[in-house]
DOBA-902299 format. One record per residue (C-alpha): residue in one letter; z, y negated, x. Coordinates in Angstrom, 1 decimal. Example, Ala and Ser with C-alpha at 12.3 -4.5 7.8 and 13.67 -1.06 7.14 Angstrom:
% DOBA-902299
+---------+--------+--------+--------+
| residuo |      w |      v |      u |
+---------+--------+--------+--------+
|       A |    7.8 |    4.5 |   12.3 |
|       S |    7.1 |    1.1 |   13.7 |
+---------+--------+--------+--------+
This chain:
% DOBA-902299
+---------+--------+--------+--------+
| residuo |      w |      v |      u |
+---------+--------+--------+--------+
|       M |    6.6 |  -25.9 |    3.0 |
|       T |    8.2 |  -29.1 |    1.9 |
|       T |   11.3 |  -29.3 |   -0.2 |
|       K |    9.2 |  -30.9 |   -3.3 |
|       H |    7.6 |  -27.7 |   -3.7 |
|       L |   10.6 |  -25.6 |   -4.1 |
|       L |   11.1 |  -24.5 |   -7.8 |
|       K |   14.1 |  -23.3 |   -9.8 |
|       L |   13.0 |  -20.2 |  -11.9 |
|       A |   13.6 |  -22.1 |  -15.2 |
|       D |   11.2 |  -24.9 |  -13.7 |
|       I |    8.3 |  -22.2 |  -12.8 |
|       N |    5.1 |  -22.7 |  -14.6 |
|       F |    4.2 |  -19.2 |  -15.5 |
|       T |    0.5 |  -18.1 |  -16.8 |
|       N |   -1.2 |  -14.9 |  -17.7 |
|       R |   -4.8 |  -15.4 |  -17.2 |
|       L |   -5.5 |  -11.6 |  -17.7 |
|       Y |   -4.0 |  -11.4 |  -21.2 |
|       K |   -5.5 |  -14.6 |  -22.4 |
|       S |   -8.9 |  -13.1 |  -21.5 |
|       C |   -8.3 |   -9.6 |  -22.4 |
|       P |   -5.3 |   -9.2 |  -24.7 |
|       H |   -6.4 |   -6.0 |  -26.1 |
|       L |   -5.6 |   -4.6 |  -22.5 |
|       F |   -1.7 |   -5.2 |  -23.1 |
|       V |    1.1 |   -4.4 |  -25.5 |
|       K |    4.1 |   -6.5 |  -25.5 |
|       V |    7.3 |   -4.7 |  -24.9 |
|       K |   10.9 |   -5.5 |  -24.4 |
|       S |   12.7 |   -4.6 |  -21.0 |
|       S |   16.0 |   -2.4 |  -20.9 |
|       P |   18.0 |   -4.2 |  -18.1 |
|       I |   20.1 |   -1.5 |  -16.0 |
|       V |   23.9 |   -1.6 |  -16.2 |
|       H |   25.9 |   -3.7 |  -13.4 |
|       P |   22.9 |   -4.8 |  -11.5 |
|       V |   23.5 |   -5.7 |   -7.7 |
|       L |   21.0 |   -7.6 |   -5.4 |
|       L |   20.3 |   -5.4 |   -2.7 |
|       H |   17.5 |   -7.2 |   -0.6 |
|       T |   15.3 |   -9.9 |   -1.1 |
|       N |   11.9 |  -10.7 |    0.7 |
|       T |   12.7 |  -14.4 |    1.8 |
|       D |    9.0 |  -14.5 |    3.4 |
|       L |    7.5 |  -14.0 |    0.2 |
|       L |   10.1 |  -16.0 |   -1.9 |
|       N |    9.1 |  -18.9 |    0.2 |
|       R |    5.3 |  -18.3 |   -0.3 |
|       L |    6.2 |  -18.2 |   -4.2 |
|       E |    7.8 |  -21.4 |   -3.5 |
|       I |   11.0 |  -20.3 |   -5.2 |
|       D |   13.9 |  -22.5 |   -4.0 |
|       P |   15.9 |  -19.7 |   -1.6 |
|       Y |   19.3 |  -20.9 |   -3.4 |
|       E |   18.3 |  -19.5 |   -6.6 |
|       M |   18.7 |  -16.0 |   -5.1 |
|       E |   22.3 |  -16.7 |   -4.6 |
|       K |   22.9 |  -17.3 |   -8.5 |
|       A |   23.6 |  -14.6 |  -11.1 |
|       S |   20.6 |  -16.0 |  -12.6 |
|       F |   18.1 |  -14.5 |  -10.0 |
|       V |   19.7 |  -11.0 |  -10.5 |
|       R |   19.2 |  -11.5 |  -14.2 |
|       F |   15.5 |  -12.3 |  -13.6 |
|       I |   14.7 |   -9.1 |  -11.3 |
|       N |   16.7 |   -7.1 |  -14.1 |
|       G |   14.3 |   -8.6 |  -16.9 |
|       D |   17.6 |   -9.9 |  -18.5 |
|       L |   16.4 |  -13.5 |  -18.3 |
|       E |   14.2 |  -15.3 |  -20.7 |
|       F |   12.6 |  -18.6 |  -20.8 |
|       D |    9.1 |  -20.2 |  -21.7 |
|       G |    6.2 |  -18.5 |  -19.8 |
|       L |    7.5 |  -14.9 |  -19.4 |
|       F |    5.2 |  -12.3 |  -20.7 |
|       F |    6.9 |   -9.0 |  -21.0 |
|       G |    3.8 |   -6.8 |  -21.4 |
|       S |    2.5 |   -3.3 |  -20.3 |
|       S |   -1.1 |   -2.4 |  -19.8 |
|       Y |   -3.6 |    0.3 |  -21.2 |
|       Y |   -5.6 |    2.3 |  -18.3 |
|       S |   -6.8 |    5.5 |  -17.8 |
|       G |   -7.7 |    7.7 |  -14.8 |
|       H |   -8.8 |   10.7 |  -12.9 |
|       Q |   -5.3 |   12.6 |  -11.9 |
|       F |   -6.1 |   15.2 |   -9.1 |
|       G |  -10.0 |   15.2 |  -10.1 |
|       V |   -8.8 |   15.5 |  -14.1 |
|       Y |   -9.8 |   12.5 |  -16.6 |
|       V |   -6.7 |   11.6 |  -18.4 |
|       P |   -7.6 |    9.5 |  -21.4 |
|       R |   -4.1 |    7.5 |  -21.8 |
|       L |   -2.0 |    6.5 |  -18.8 |
|       G |   -1.0 |    2.9 |  -18.6 |
|       D |    2.2 |    1.3 |  -17.2 |
|       G |    4.6 |    3.9 |  -17.9 |
|       R |    7.6 |    2.0 |  -16.0 |
|       A |    6.0 |   -1.2 |  -15.1 |
|       I |    6.6 |   -4.4 |  -17.2 |
|       M |    4.3 |   -7.4 |  -16.3 |
|       L |    6.5 |  -10.6 |  -16.2 |
|       A |    3.9 |  -13.4 |  -16.0 |
|       E |    1.7 |  -14.8 |  -13.3 |
|       L |    2.7 |  -17.6 |  -11.0 |
|       E |    0.6 |  -20.4 |   -9.7 |
|       T |    1.5 |  -21.9 |   -6.5 |
|       S |    1.3 |  -25.7 |   -5.5 |
|       Y |   -1.5 |  -24.4 |   -3.1 |
|       G |   -3.5 |  -22.6 |   -5.6 |
|       S |   -2.7 |  -19.2 |   -5.0 |
|       H |   -1.8 |  -16.9 |   -8.0 |
|       F |    0.8 |  -14.2 |   -8.0 |
|       E |    1.3 |  -11.8 |  -10.7 |
|       L |    4.9 |  -10.6 |  -11.0 |
|       Q |    5.9 |   -7.0 |  -12.4 |
|       L |    9.1 |   -5.2 |  -12.7 |
|       K |    9.1 |   -1.5 |  -12.0 |
|       G |   11.9 |    0.5 |  -13.9 |
|       A |   12.8 |   -1.8 |  -16.5 |
|       G |   12.7 |    0.7 |  -19.2 |
|       L |   10.4 |    2.5 |  -21.7 |
|       T |    7.0 |    1.0 |  -22.6 |
|       P |    4.6 |    2.9 |  -25.1 |
|       F |    3.0 |    4.6 |  -22.0 |
|       S |    6.1 |    6.3 |  -20.7 |
|       R |    5.1 |    9.5 |  -22.4 |
|       M |    7.8 |   12.1 |  -21.5 |
|       G |    9.6 |    9.7 |  -19.0 |
|       D |   12.2 |    7.2 |  -19.4 |
|       G |   10.7 |    4.1 |  -17.9 |
|       R |   13.3 |    3.9 |  -15.0 |
|       A |   12.9 |    4.0 |  -11.5 |
|       V |   15.5 |    5.4 |   -9.0 |
|       V |   17.0 |    4.0 |   -5.8 |
|       R |   15.6 |    6.5 |   -3.8 |
|       S |   11.7 |    5.8 |   -4.8 |
|       S |   12.6 |    1.8 |   -5.2 |
|       I |   13.8 |    1.5 |   -1.4 |
|       R |   11.0 |    3.6 |   -0.3 |
|       E |    8.4 |    1.1 |   -2.0 |
|       Y |   10.2 |   -1.9 |   -0.9 |
|       L |   10.2 |   -1.0 |    2.4 |
|       A |    6.6 |    0.4 |    2.5 |
|       S |    5.0 |   -2.7 |    1.1 |
|       A |    6.7 |   -5.0 |    3.6 |
|       H |    5.8 |   -2.5 |    6.6 |
|       L |    1.9 |   -2.1 |    5.5 |
|       K |    1.7 |   -6.0 |    5.1 |
|       A |    3.2 |   -6.3 |    8.7 |
|       L |    0.7 |   -3.7 |    9.8 |
|       G |   -2.2 |   -5.6 |    8.7 |
|       I |   -3.1 |   -3.5 |    5.7 |
|       P |   -3.8 |   -5.1 |    2.3 |
|       T |   -1.0 |   -4.3 |   -0.1 |
|       T |    1.0 |   -5.3 |   -3.1 |
|       E |    4.2 |   -6.6 |   -2.2 |
|       A |    7.9 |   -6.6 |   -3.4 |
|       L |   10.2 |   -9.7 |   -3.9 |
|       A |   13.4 |   -8.0 |   -4.5 |
|       I |   15.3 |   -4.9 |   -5.1 |
|       I |   18.5 |   -4.4 |   -7.5 |
|       H |   20.5 |   -1.3 |   -8.2 |
|       G |   22.6 |   -0.2 |  -11.0 |
|       Q |   25.0 |    2.3 |  -12.3 |
|       D |   22.8 |    4.1 |  -14.9 |
|       D |   22.3 |    7.6 |  -14.4 |
|       V |   18.7 |    8.4 |  -13.9 |
|       Y |   17.3 |   12.3 |  -14.4 |
|       R |   15.0 |   13.6 |  -11.7 |
|       E |   15.1 |   16.6 |   -9.7 |
|       T |   18.7 |   15.6 |   -9.7 |
|       I |   21.0 |   12.8 |  -11.3 |
|       E |   20.3 |    9.7 |   -9.4 |
|       K |   21.0 |    6.1 |   -9.8 |
|       S |   18.9 |    3.3 |  -11.3 |
|       A |   17.0 |    0.4 |   -9.4 |
|       I |   14.4 |   -2.1 |  -10.4 |
|       V |   11.8 |   -3.6 |   -7.7 |
|       M |   10.1 |   -6.8 |   -8.5 |
|       R |    6.5 |   -6.2 |   -7.6 |
|       V |    3.9 |   -9.0 |   -6.7 |
|       A |    0.2 |   -9.1 |   -6.2 |
|       E |   -2.8 |  -11.2 |   -6.6 |
|       S |   -3.4 |   -8.6 |   -9.4 |
|       F |   -2.4 |   -5.2 |  -10.3 |
|       I |   -6.1 |   -4.3 |  -12.0 |
|       R |   -6.9 |   -0.8 |  -11.2 |
|       F |  -10.2 |    1.3 |  -11.3 |
|       G |   -8.4 |    3.1 |  -14.2 |
|       H |   -8.6 |    0.0 |  -16.4 |
|       F |  -12.5 |    0.1 |  -16.4 |
|       E |  -12.3 |    3.8 |  -16.9 |
|       Y |  -10.3 |    3.3 |  -20.0 |
|       Y |  -12.6 |    0.6 |  -21.7 |
|       A |  -15.8 |    2.7 |  -20.6 |
|       H |  -14.3 |    6.3 |  -21.7 |
|       T |  -13.5 |    4.8 |  -25.1 |
|       G |  -16.8 |    3.2 |  -25.8 |
|       Q |  -15.3 |   -0.4 |  -25.8 |
|       K |  -18.4 |   -1.9 |  -24.0 |
|       A |  -17.7 |   -5.4 |  -25.1 |
|       E |  -14.0 |   -5.2 |  -23.9 |
|       L |  -15.3 |   -3.8 |  -20.8 |
|       S |  -17.7 |   -6.7 |  -20.1 |
|       K |  -14.9 |   -9.1 |  -20.9 |
|       L |  -12.7 |   -7.5 |  -18.1 |
|       L |  -15.6 |   -7.3 |  -15.8 |
|       H |  -16.6 |  -11.3 |  -16.2 |
|       F |  -12.9 |  -12.1 |  -16.0 |
|       V |  -12.3 |  -10.2 |  -12.7 |
|       I |  -15.5 |  -11.4 |  -11.5 |
|       D |  -15.0 |  -15.2 |  -12.2 |
|       T |  -11.2 |  -14.9 |  -11.1 |
|       Y |  -11.2 |  -12.8 |   -8.0 |
|       F |  -14.8 |  -12.6 |   -7.1 |
|       S |  -16.1 |  -15.7 |   -7.8 |
|       Q |  -18.7 |  -16.0 |   -5.0 |
|       F |  -20.7 |  -13.8 |   -7.2 |
|       S |  -20.0 |  -15.5 |  -10.5 |
|       G |  -23.1 |  -16.5 |  -12.3 |
|       H |  -25.5 |  -14.4 |  -10.3 |
|       Q |  -27.9 |  -12.1 |  -12.0 |
|       N |  -26.6 |   -9.2 |  -10.1 |
|       Q |  -23.0 |  -10.3 |  -10.2 |
|       I |  -21.7 |   -6.9 |  -11.5 |
|       L |  -23.6 |   -4.9 |   -8.7 |
|       L |  -22.4 |   -7.4 |   -6.1 |
|       F |  -18.9 |   -6.9 |   -7.4 |
|       Y |  -19.3 |   -3.3 |   -7.3 |
|       Q |  -20.5 |   -3.5 |   -3.5 |
|       E |  -17.9 |   -5.6 |   -2.7 |
|       V |  -15.3 |   -3.2 |   -3.9 |
|       V |  -16.9 |   -0.3 |   -2.1 |
|       K |  -16.8 |   -2.6 |    1.0 |
|       R |  -12.9 |   -3.4 |    0.4 |
|       T |  -12.1 |    0.4 |   -0.3 |
|       A |  -13.8 |    1.6 |    2.7 |
|       M |  -12.0 |   -1.0 |    4.9 |
|       L |   -8.7 |    0.0 |    3.4 |
|       F |   -9.0 |    3.5 |    3.8 |
|       A |  -10.1 |    3.2 |    7.6 |
|       R |   -7.1 |    1.2 |    8.2 |
|       W |   -4.7 |    3.8 |    6.5 |
|       Q |   -6.5 |    6.6 |    8.8 |
|       A |   -6.0 |    4.5 |   12.0 |
|       V |   -2.2 |    3.7 |   11.6 |
|       G |   -1.8 |    7.4 |   10.4 |
|       F |   -0.6 |    6.5 |    7.0 |
|       C |   -1.1 |    9.1 |    4.1 |
|       H |   -1.0 |    7.8 |    0.5 |
|       G |   -0.4 |   11.0 |   -1.4 |
|       V |   -1.3 |   10.4 |   -4.9 |
|       L |   -4.8 |    8.9 |   -4.5 |
|       N |   -5.8 |    9.4 |   -8.4 |
|       T |   -8.1 |    6.5 |   -9.8 |
|       D |   -5.4 |    5.0 |  -11.8 |
|       N |   -3.7 |    4.4 |   -8.2 |
|       M |   -6.9 |    2.5 |   -7.0 |
|       S |   -6.6 |   -1.4 |   -6.7 |
|       I |   -9.8 |   -3.3 |   -7.7 |
|       L |   -8.9 |   -5.7 |   -5.0 |
|       G |   -8.6 |   -3.0 |   -2.1 |
|       L |   -4.7 |   -3.1 |   -2.1 |
|       T |   -2.4 |   -0.2 |   -1.3 |
|       I |   -1.0 |    0.3 |   -4.6 |
|       D |    1.7 |    2.4 |   -6.1 |
|       Y |    3.9 |    4.0 |   -3.4 |
|       G |    5.1 |    7.3 |   -4.3 |
|       P |    5.3 |   10.1 |   -1.9 |
|       Y |    3.7 |    8.6 |    1.0 |
|       G |    4.0 |    9.4 |    4.3 |
|       F |    3.2 |    8.5 |    8.1 |
|       I |    2.1 |   11.2 |   10.4 |
|       D |    4.3 |   12.5 |   13.1 |
|       D |    3.1 |   15.3 |   14.9 |
|       F |   -0.8 |   14.6 |   14.7 |
|       D |   -2.4 |   17.2 |   11.8 |
|       L |   -5.4 |   16.6 |    9.6 |
|       D |   -4.2 |   18.6 |    7.1 |
|       F |   -1.0 |   16.8 |    6.6 |
|       I |    0.1 |   16.8 |    3.1 |
|       C |    2.9 |   14.3 |    2.4 |
|       N |    3.2 |   15.1 |   -1.6 |
|       H |    4.7 |   18.6 |   -2.3 |
|       S |    2.9 |   18.5 |   -5.5 |
|       D |   -0.2 |   18.7 |   -3.9 |
|       H |   -0.4 |   22.4 |   -3.5 |
|       E |   -4.5 |   22.4 |   -2.9 |
|       G |   -4.2 |   19.5 |   -0.4 |
|       R |   -6.6 |   17.4 |   -2.4 |
|       Y |   -5.0 |   14.3 |   -1.0 |
|       S |   -4.1 |   15.3 |    2.7 |
|       Y |   -4.6 |   13.0 |    5.4 |
|       G |   -7.9 |   14.4 |    6.5 |
|       N |   -9.2 |   14.4 |    3.1 |
|       Q |   -8.4 |   10.6 |    2.1 |
|       P |  -11.5 |    9.1 |    3.3 |
|       S |  -13.7 |   11.5 |    0.8 |
|       I |  -11.4 |   10.7 |   -1.8 |
|       G |  -12.0 |    7.2 |   -1.8 |
|       M |  -15.6 |    7.9 |   -2.3 |
|       W |  -14.8 |   10.2 |   -4.7 |
|       N |  -12.9 |    7.4 |   -6.6 |
|       L |  -15.5 |    5.0 |   -6.1 |
|       E |  -18.2 |    7.2 |   -8.0 |
|       A |  -15.7 |    7.7 |  -10.8 |
|       L |  -15.6 |    3.6 |  -10.9 |
|       G |  -19.4 |    3.7 |  -10.9 |
|       R |  -19.8 |    6.0 |  -14.0 |
|       A |  -17.5 |    3.4 |  -15.8 |
|       L |  -19.7 |    0.4 |  -14.7 |
|       S |  -23.0 |    2.6 |  -15.3 |
|       G |  -23.8 |    0.7 |  -18.6 |
|       F |  -24.2 |   -2.6 |  -16.4 |
|       I |  -25.7 |   -1.3 |  -13.3 |
|       K |  -28.9 |    0.6 |  -12.5 |
|       E |  -28.3 |    4.3 |  -11.5 |
|       E |  -30.2 |    3.7 |   -8.2 |
|       D |  -28.5 |    0.7 |   -7.5 |
|       L |  -25.0 |    2.7 |   -8.1 |
|       K |  -26.2 |    5.6 |   -5.7 |
|       R |  -27.3 |    3.1 |   -3.3 |
|       T |  -24.2 |    1.1 |   -3.1 |
|       L |  -21.9 |    4.4 |   -3.2 |
|       D |  -24.1 |    5.8 |   -0.2 |
|       S |  -22.9 |    3.0 |    1.9 |
|       Y |  -19.4 |    3.9 |    1.8 |
|       P |  -19.6 |    6.4 |    4.6 |
|       Q |  -21.1 |    4.1 |    7.2 |
|       L |  -18.7 |    1.3 |    5.9 |
|       F |  -15.6 |    3.4 |    6.7 |
|       H |  -16.8 |    5.1 |    9.9 |
|       F |  -17.6 |    1.6 |   11.3 |
|       E |  -14.4 |    0.3 |   10.5 |
|       Y |  -12.4 |    3.2 |   11.6 |
|       R |  -14.5 |    3.6 |   14.8 |
|       R |  -13.8 |   -0.2 |   15.5 |
|       L |   -9.9 |    0.3 |   15.2 |
|       L |   -9.9 |    3.6 |   17.3 |
|       R |  -11.5 |    1.4 |   19.9 |
|       E |   -9.1 |   -1.1 |   19.9 |
|       K |   -6.4 |    1.5 |   19.7 |
|       M |   -7.6 |    2.6 |   23.0 |
|       G |   -8.1 |   -0.7 |   24.6 |
|       L |  -11.9 |   -0.4 |   24.8 |
|       L |  -13.1 |   -3.9 |   24.5 |
|       Q |  -16.6 |   -3.1 |   25.4 |
|       T |  -18.9 |   -0.9 |   23.4 |
|       L |  -20.5 |    1.9 |   24.9 |
|       E |  -22.3 |    4.9 |   23.4 |
|       S |  -20.1 |    7.1 |   25.1 |
|       D |  -17.2 |    5.9 |   23.3 |
|       E |  -18.3 |    8.1 |   20.2 |
|       E |  -17.9 |   11.3 |   22.0 |
|       L |  -14.2 |   10.0 |   23.5 |
|       M |  -13.0 |    9.1 |   20.1 |
|       R |  -13.8 |   12.8 |   18.8 |
|       E |  -12.2 |   14.0 |   22.1 |
|       V |   -8.8 |   11.9 |   21.3 |
|       L |   -8.6 |   13.3 |   17.9 |
|       K |   -9.3 |   16.6 |   19.1 |
|       M |   -6.8 |   16.7 |   21.9 |
|       L |   -4.2 |   15.3 |   19.3 |
|       S |   -4.9 |   18.0 |   16.7 |
|       L |   -4.7 |   20.7 |   19.5 |
|       T |   -1.4 |   19.3 |   21.1 |
|       R |    0.4 |   18.1 |   18.3 |
|       L |    1.6 |   15.1 |   19.8 |
|       D |    3.2 |   12.4 |   17.9 |
|       Y |    0.4 |   10.0 |   16.8 |
|       T |    2.3 |    6.8 |   16.8 |
|       Q |    4.2 |    7.4 |   20.1 |
|       F |    0.8 |    8.6 |   21.8 |
|       F |   -1.0 |    5.3 |   21.1 |
|       R |    1.9 |    3.1 |   22.0 |
|       A |    2.4 |    5.1 |   25.2 |
|       L |   -1.4 |    4.7 |   25.9 |
|       S |   -0.8 |    1.1 |   25.5 |
|       H |    1.9 |    0.7 |   28.5 |
|       Y |   -0.6 |    3.3 |   30.5 |
|       Q |   -2.9 |    0.4 |   31.1 |
|       T |   -0.3 |   -0.8 |   33.9 |
|       S |    2.0 |    2.2 |   34.4 |
|       K |   -0.6 |    5.2 |   34.5 |
|       L |    2.1 |    7.4 |   33.2 |
|       L |    2.8 |    9.1 |   30.0 |
|       P |    6.2 |   10.4 |   28.7 |
|       F |    4.8 |   13.7 |   27.5 |
|       E |    4.3 |   17.1 |   29.0 |
|       M |    0.9 |   17.0 |   30.6 |
|       S |   -0.8 |   20.0 |   28.8 |
|       D |   -4.3 |   20.9 |   29.9 |
|       E |   -5.8 |   19.4 |   26.6 |
|       L |   -4.2 |   16.2 |   27.6 |
|       Q |   -4.8 |   16.2 |   31.1 |
|       N |   -8.7 |   16.8 |   30.4 |
|       F |   -8.6 |   13.9 |   28.0 |
|       M |   -6.9 |   11.6 |   30.5 |
|       L |   -9.5 |   12.2 |   32.9 |
|       Q |  -12.2 |   11.0 |   30.5 |
|       Y |  -10.0 |    8.2 |   29.4 |
|       D |   -9.8 |    7.1 |   32.9 |
|       E |  -13.5 |    7.4 |   33.6 |
|       R |  -14.0 |    5.2 |   30.5 |
|       L |  -11.7 |    2.5 |   31.9 |
|       S |  -13.3 |    2.3 |   35.0 |
|       K |  -16.3 |    0.9 |   33.2 |
|       E |  -14.2 |   -1.9 |   31.4 |
|       T |  -14.5 |   -5.5 |   32.7 |
|       S |  -11.4 |   -6.5 |   31.3 |
|       S |   -8.1 |   -6.3 |   33.3 |
|       A |   -5.4 |   -3.7 |   32.6 |
|       E |   -2.9 |   -6.6 |   31.4 |
|       E |   -5.4 |   -7.8 |   29.0 |
|       R |   -5.9 |   -4.3 |   27.5 |
|       R |   -2.3 |   -3.8 |   27.5 |
|       A |   -1.7 |   -6.8 |   25.5 |
|       N |   -4.2 |   -6.0 |   23.1 |
|       M |   -3.2 |   -2.6 |   22.6 |
|       L |    0.5 |   -3.2 |   21.9 |
|       A |   -0.7 |   -5.8 |   19.4 |
|       I |   -2.5 |   -3.0 |   17.3 |
|       N |   -0.5 |    0.1 |   18.2 |
|       P |    2.9 |   -0.3 |   16.4 |
|       K |    6.0 |    1.0 |   17.9 |
|       F |    7.8 |    1.7 |   14.5 |
|       V |    6.3 |    3.2 |   11.4 |
|       L |    8.1 |    3.8 |    8.3 |
|       R |    8.9 |    7.6 |    8.9 |
|       N |   10.6 |    9.4 |    5.9 |
|       W |   13.9 |   10.0 |    8.0 |
|       L |   14.2 |    6.3 |    8.5 |
|       A |   13.5 |    5.5 |    4.8 |
|       Q |   16.1 |    8.3 |    4.1 |
|       Q |   18.7 |    6.8 |    6.0 |
|       A |   18.4 |    3.6 |    4.1 |
|       I |   18.6 |    5.6 |    0.9 |
|       D |   21.7 |    7.6 |    1.7 |
|       H |   23.6 |    4.5 |    3.0 |
|       Y |   22.5 |    1.9 |    0.5 |
|       E |   26.1 |    1.7 |   -1.0 |
|       T |   28.2 |    2.1 |    1.9 |
|       D |   25.9 |    0.4 |    4.5 |
|       P |   23.6 |   -2.2 |    2.8 |
|       G |   23.0 |   -3.9 |    6.0 |
|       L |   21.0 |   -0.8 |    7.2 |
|       L |   18.4 |   -1.5 |    4.6 |
|       A |   18.3 |   -5.3 |    5.8 |
|       R |   17.9 |   -4.3 |    9.5 |
|       L |   15.1 |   -1.8 |    8.8 |
|       F |   13.3 |   -4.1 |    6.6 |
|       D |   13.3 |   -6.6 |    9.4 |
|       I |   12.3 |   -4.1 |   12.4 |
|       L |    9.4 |   -2.8 |    9.8 |
|       S |    8.2 |   -6.5 |    9.4 |
|       S |    8.0 |   -6.9 |   13.0 |
|       P |    6.8 |   -3.4 |   14.1 |
|       F |    4.7 |   -4.3 |   17.2 |
|       E |    8.1 |   -5.6 |   18.9 |
|       E |   10.1 |   -3.8 |   21.4 |
|       H |   13.3 |   -4.1 |   19.6 |
|       E |   14.8 |   -2.3 |   22.6 |
|       D |   17.8 |   -1.9 |   20.9 |
|       I |   17.2 |    0.4 |   18.1 |
|       S |   14.5 |    2.3 |   20.1 |
|       D |   15.8 |    5.6 |   18.4 |
|       W |   14.1 |    4.4 |   15.1 |
|       A |   10.7 |    4.7 |   17.0 |
|       M |   11.2 |    8.3 |   17.6 |
|       P |   10.3 |   11.4 |   15.5 |
|       A |   12.9 |   12.7 |   12.9 |
|       P |   16.3 |   14.3 |   14.2 |
|       I |   17.1 |   17.6 |   13.4 |
|       Q |   19.1 |   16.9 |   10.1 |
|       Y |   16.2 |   14.9 |    8.9 |
|       K |   13.5 |   17.1 |    9.9 |
|       N |   10.4 |   18.2 |    6.9 |
|       L |   11.8 |   15.9 |    4.4 |
|       C |   10.4 |   17.1 |    1.0 |
|       V |    8.9 |   14.0 |   -0.8 |
|       S |    7.8 |   14.3 |   -4.6 |
|       C |    6.0 |   12.3 |   -6.9 |
|       S |    9.2 |   11.0 |   -8.6 |
|       S |   10.0 |    9.4 |   -4.8 |
+---------+--------+--------+--------+
């Protein structure tokens, strides 16, 4: 990037295309800045992509900007309506309960980014809440959005995080924070459900045409453009869920209002990465029935797509909706199998690979080995022929099958090792790591910065902090994560 593209905050030309096209989707609001805001961290890579002058973040105006306390021409300050199915039950009025859209920024290279404050105060959709975010949840979202991007998983991002001295009441009294979230779009399945379930077909049509023309322009003007759009959303959702499964990520609250129309990971709440492998892993302690367990995620993706399809049923024939939805399992399994094959270093495709993939998941379920550590160790096994685990009968039996399969590969061990180390991370955002950053954000703010850097390059060895690649120490075992996180 050249210096001529770098912009000061007050010089940025903000727009809001969605509001101009669908004004009734938003309510204008006033932000409520937090008290004594302190900048905790800035995502400088994202700052560069937004083409904002890095010297801006050293000024008090940058903190005021993240705090929603800086006004200039082009800023929007609005929250949007949406509805959705929460734990399978339709809720007619949800909306941005603690999110305030500032505006949309267009870069010199033609990209658009929506800027949104999370935790900046009450909106008409806060219901019984306070519109605030706490340090705990904000740090978790800030780290996770950067980490999933580094893992190659589509996601919303976060530009900066600030903390204040306001008391916020959750399970206990906590301190306030605001995250500036950034995405190409924050449009959710729930936006379409809102218009469909309130009978606003004309407004739903406007939203559909805006989304297609803006984000799916390859279909714009086609006689079946809405069907093609739905097919693309099904495909993107299948790809997203397959990538979550492959890396061992559990979202925790897969309500339809937490589903991005662009196939992004959105709304980081009680998420978790698997430690000891368990298909029944539940990361949200409010999910008493396990609806959103790790093993259930793929089917929930299809359930949510069906809900979106019902919202679009006035524009797409029933048989076309059904045929499109029925493509989801095949799309998901194709991508998931491809990723598992890559994780095991199988560069060729053989019929027997299906059985081997079932066997590795079966073995992990029986042995409860650490999911991330196992595949990282398997990457080094390509040349060392050693694994740092107790060789149980189940593991020995699998490794015999794996060795047999490797004998049919034409690639070299070094080639497989390099490929596997590029897809099997050494580090994932385990809850105990996030908790350390939360516990020490005031006494050791550098800890958050170091963790952010490691999680932004999770495939590197970083041998000086290898402890962070390990399962939780005893004092951090079995951390309980709630929706308020």
